[in-house]
N, C-alpha and C positions, 0 to 999 in steps of 0.2 A: 601822179595824183591818186591812182588806184591803189598803189602800194601804201601810200600814206594813210588812206581810209582803212585798209585792212589792219594796219598797225594800231591805229586808234581804237578799232573794234576789239582787238585782242587785249589791248591795255585795259579797256573798260571791263571786259569779262573777267580778266585776272583780278582786277581790283574788287569787283563785286563778290567774287568767291572768297577772297582773302578776308573781306570785311565781315562775312557771315560766321557766326559762332557754331560751326558744324564740324564734327569729327570726321575727317576725310581719310583716316588711316585705313589702308587696305592691305590685304594679303596678296601675295604674288598671283594667286589664282583669280583675283578679282580684276586683273588687268586684261582689257579686251585684246584679243589676238589681232584685231584688224586695225585698231587705232592705237598706236604706241603712245604711252603717256596718259591715256584717258583713264580716269579712276571712277570706281563705283562707290556710292555713299552707303554705309551700313549703319542702321539705327538700332541701338540696344533694345531688347524686348522689355515691355512694361511689366513690373512685378505685380502679381495679384495679391489682393488683401485677403488673408485667410484668418481673420480674427475669430470667426465662428467655429473653426475646427475643434479647438480645445474644449469649449463648453459642450459641443455636441458629443465629443468622445466621452466626456465625463458623464453626461446623461446616459449614454449607452451602457457604460460600465455600471452605473448605479442601478439602472433597470435590470440588467443581467444579474447583478448581485442580489437584488430584491427577489427576483424570480427563483433563483437558486435557494435562497434562504427560506422563502415561503413554501417551497416544495419539500424542505427537510424538516421544518419545525411543525410538530404535531400540536393540534389545539383540541379543546374539549368539544369537538363535534364529530358525529358519526354519520355514515352514509347508509341509505337503504337503496341499493342499486341492483339492476338486473344481474342475475348470476348465470347459471347454465342449465340446460336441459339434457340429461344424460340417461343412458340405458340403465335399467335396474338389473337386468339379467346378468350382465357382465360382473356384477358385484356379488352374486350368489356363490356360495361354496357349500358342498355337502360332504359330511364325513362318511366313513364306511358304514356306520350304522344306518344313516339316512339312505344311502345308495342301495342298501340291501332291502329297503322297503318301498322305494319309489323308482320311477323311470323319469329321466329328464328329457324334455322335448325342445328342440330348437325352433325358433320362430323367425320369420323374415322381417317382422316389424315389432320389435320389443317395446314394451311400455317405457315411457320416459318419466323420470322424476325431476323436479324443478327446484332450484335454489335461488336465493337472493343474497347479495353481499351486504355486510354490515360492519366494515372496518372503520377504525379511527382515521380521521382525515388530517392532512396538512392544511395550512392556510390556503395554499394554491388549489388543492383538491376541493376544499369547501367552496371556494369562489366558482370553480368550474361546475360543481354539483348544483349550486343555486341556479345557475344558468341552464342546466340540463333538465328538461321537463320529465325525464324518466328517472330522476334521482331525487330522493327526499333527504334533506340534511337535518339531522336531529341534534339538539343540545343534550347535555348529560341527563337532565331530568326526563326529557322525552324518551331517551334511549333506555335508561335503567330504572327510572322511578325512584323507589326508596332502597333498592338493593345495590350492591357493588358490582362492578364489571366481572370480577372473578366468580361471584355468586351466580350471576346470570349465565356465564359460560357453563358452570356446573349444572345448573338447571336445564340448560339446552341439551347438554350431552345426556343427562338422565332422561329427558323427554324423548330423545332419539332412541335410547335403549328400550324404553317402554313401548314406543311406536313399533319397533321391530318385533317385539314379543307379541303385542296385540295383533299385528298384521299376520304373523304366523298362525296365531290362534284362530283368527277369523277365516283365513284361507283353508287351513286344514279342517276346520269344523265344516266349512262349505263342502269339502270333498268327502266328508263322512268319516274322518278319522276320530278316534276316541281322545278328546281333548277336554280340558277343564280350565276354569279361571276362578280365582278367589281373591277377595279383597283382604288387605292386611290392616295393620294398625293405623289409626288416624294420627299421622305425624304432620305437624305444621311445616310446610315448605317455606311459605312467606306470608306476610300479613297484608290485609287489605286496609289501607289507611285513607281516611277522608282528608280534605285540605285542613280542616280544624278538628282533629280527633277529640271525641268526648272522653272525659276522665275514666269512664268504665269501658271504653272501647277495647276490643281485642288488640288493636294497634298499640295501646299503651300498657296492657296487662299481660300479654302473652309474648312469646319469643319463638323464632324459627328453631325447629328441633324439638320443641315440646311435644309430648304425646298426650292427646285428649283421651281420658279413660272413662269419663262419665259426664252426662249432660243433664243438669237439673235433677240429680239423684238417680238417673237411669244409666246403667253401665253401657259403655259403647266399645265393644271389643274390636269392631272394624268400622270403616267409613260407611259401609252400606247400612249399618245399624242406625246411624244418625239421620239419614235422609228422611225416613217416614216420621221420625219424632219431631224434627224441627219444623216440619210443614204445618204444625198446629200453633206455631208462635208467630208474633208480628214484630216488625222493626220497632225498637224502643223498649221491648220487654227486657227485664234484667233477670238473668238466670245464673245459677251456680255451675261452674265448669271445673271439673277435677282434672288435673294434669299431672304428668310426670315430667318435670323439667329436664331439659337436654343434659345428658351425661350424669344423671342421678337416678336413684331408685325411689326417691321420696314421692309422696303424693301431696299435692297442694290444691286447695280449692279456692277459686277466685270468682268474684262477681263480674259478669260480663254483660254489657248492654248490646243486644242484637241490632243488626243494621240491615238496610235494604241492599240487595245485590246491585252493584254498579252496571251489570250487564242485563239484569232482568228486574224491572220495578215491582214485579209481582212475587218475587222470591225473597225470603228472609234468610240471612246467613249469620254465622258467628262473626265473620270478619277475618277468616284465614283462608289461605290457599293450601289444600292438603297435598302432601307428596303422593306420588303414584306408587303405592305399595302393593299393587296387584301382582299376583304370581300366576303363571300359567303352567299347566302340566301338558307336555307335548310328547308324542311318541318318538320324535327325533328333533334335533336342532338344525336349523338352517342359518349359516352365518351370512350376514349382509354387511359388507364392508362399506362403512360410511365415513371413514377417515376422520376428518376434523369437522364434519357437518353436524350441527345441533338442531334441536327442535323436533316437534311431532308431525310436521306438515306433510311428510312423505308417507304417512300411514296407508292412504288409499292406493298410491302407486305401488308400494311394496306388496300389498294384498293382491292387486290385479296381476302384477308380474309373477308372483308365486303361483297363482292359479294358472297362468299361461305356461309357466315352466313345468307344471306337474300334470298337464292335460294335453292330449293330442290335438292337432289342428292349430288354427290361428285365432287367438282370442280377439284380436283387433280386426280380423278380416283382411290383413295386409295393409291396413291404413296406419299411418304414423300418428300415434296418440300419446299425449302427455296427460298427467293427472296430478292433482294436488288436493290435500285435505287430510285432516286427522281421521283416524278410524277407531271406533270403540268396540267393545265386546259384543254389543247388540247390532253391529254392522252399520251404525249410524255414522255419518260423515260430518265432521265439525269444521268450523271456519278457520282460516289461516291468515297470516299477515302478508303484506307486500304482494298482493295479488297483481297489481298493475305492473310491478317490476318483473314478476315471474312470467306474466304474459309476454313482455318484451323478449325474454329469454326463449320462451316456447316458439314465438314467431320466428326468431332468428334460427331456430333449429330446423325449420321446414315442416314441423308438424301441422296437420290440418284440423285436428280436433283436440280441444283442451277441456278435460273434465274438471270442474271446480265445485266447491261446496255451495249448495243453494242457501246455506246459512250466511253467506256474505251479504253485506248491506246492498240495497239497490244502487247506491252511489258507486260502490266498489265494482259491481258487475258492469255498470254502464261505462266506467273508466276502462275496464278490461276490454270491453267490446270496441271502444274507440281505438285502443292500441292495436287490437287484433286485426282490424280492417276486414276486408272481404275474403281473404284467403285462409283465415283461421277461425274456426267455429268454436265459440265458448258455450259449453253445455253444463248448466248447474245440475247437480244431483244431490239428493238428500241421504241416500244410503247405498249399500253395495248392490242391492237388487236393481235400483235405477241405473247405476253405472253399467252393470252387465247387460241391461236391456238396451242401452245406447250402443254398446259394442256389438250386440247381436244384430241390431238394425244396420250396422256397417258391414255385416257379413261375417261377423265373428262366431266362434264356436260357442254353443250353448253349454253353460256350466250347471250341472244339477248336483243335488246333495248325495246322490248315490254314484258318484264318479268312480268310486273304488269298491272292491269286494273285500269284506272283512271275514 
């Protein structure tokens, strides 16, 4: 009876398994060592649905390609970005004639001059620049106005050459050397144009390179001769201006309507930007290597560094000082561009004092102070005397006009 029940149970089990649609194929290793003939059921793994992989890969490649292309394609936008703050003294070189007349002194804290970058941008750079609070992105008109990029580069290099000459003149004059400066001819460097120039405006009547030889019948041998004469005229007055056109020897007289200066509402101008034709007579030349740097904004730093180089002691009192600003023959310090970006560069250099022109606008000075924070002191100065006074208060050497014996 018992054996019959077992047989019936085995029969049912066998039938149940055989009726199920299950793959019971096994490998030899799946056979249990303890129960002969017992089999293990193996279920094939479920395949994953990867429909999204190809679209995602395509998007990645498209984005990567777009980034690469946008970084290579230049567009008509330019940056005004923080540059660098570097020592001036390391750029000085003196020839044998100079060294026979001066002694060079080393300093532990050389004056720094400051630059800002202004290169043309790629599409990607422009996007990054817009998002960077320390970078200004300019379009072509904002960058160049009415002149060409090559013309602006030429003007920048010429302005730097003049800045170096004037800085040497001012420094050596301070030290008591026999130096002189003279104005040259009034040559038009570029034109000052209104949005809607009037028919008799200089913008439409004159050209860069023309030389102005007479103003309303009065001969103008040099630029300095024009300044006291035009002071008696008002914007809107029509005068006769005699010129020698560029690359000719002919004299031509044209009627010009005078205009108000865009920088000073109380000043009347012809409407031209004169080239710097000043010449200086120095007892010796100092070469200042400025490489491919343009513009006149390093005039103050060049002057201070040369004073430091040619006098004993520490002009800065051992304090790390940077300076920016144009310098004129009368020792006045003029405004410069990109003050905020230059402040970023000075702060990164570790300097603690930054001499800047007091001629900057209140908004520019406020922005510079916000960038500087508490560790960098912004000090506006109007002329060389004020700059030297600040350095003296820092513990620097006093510079007098009788620093040498002649």
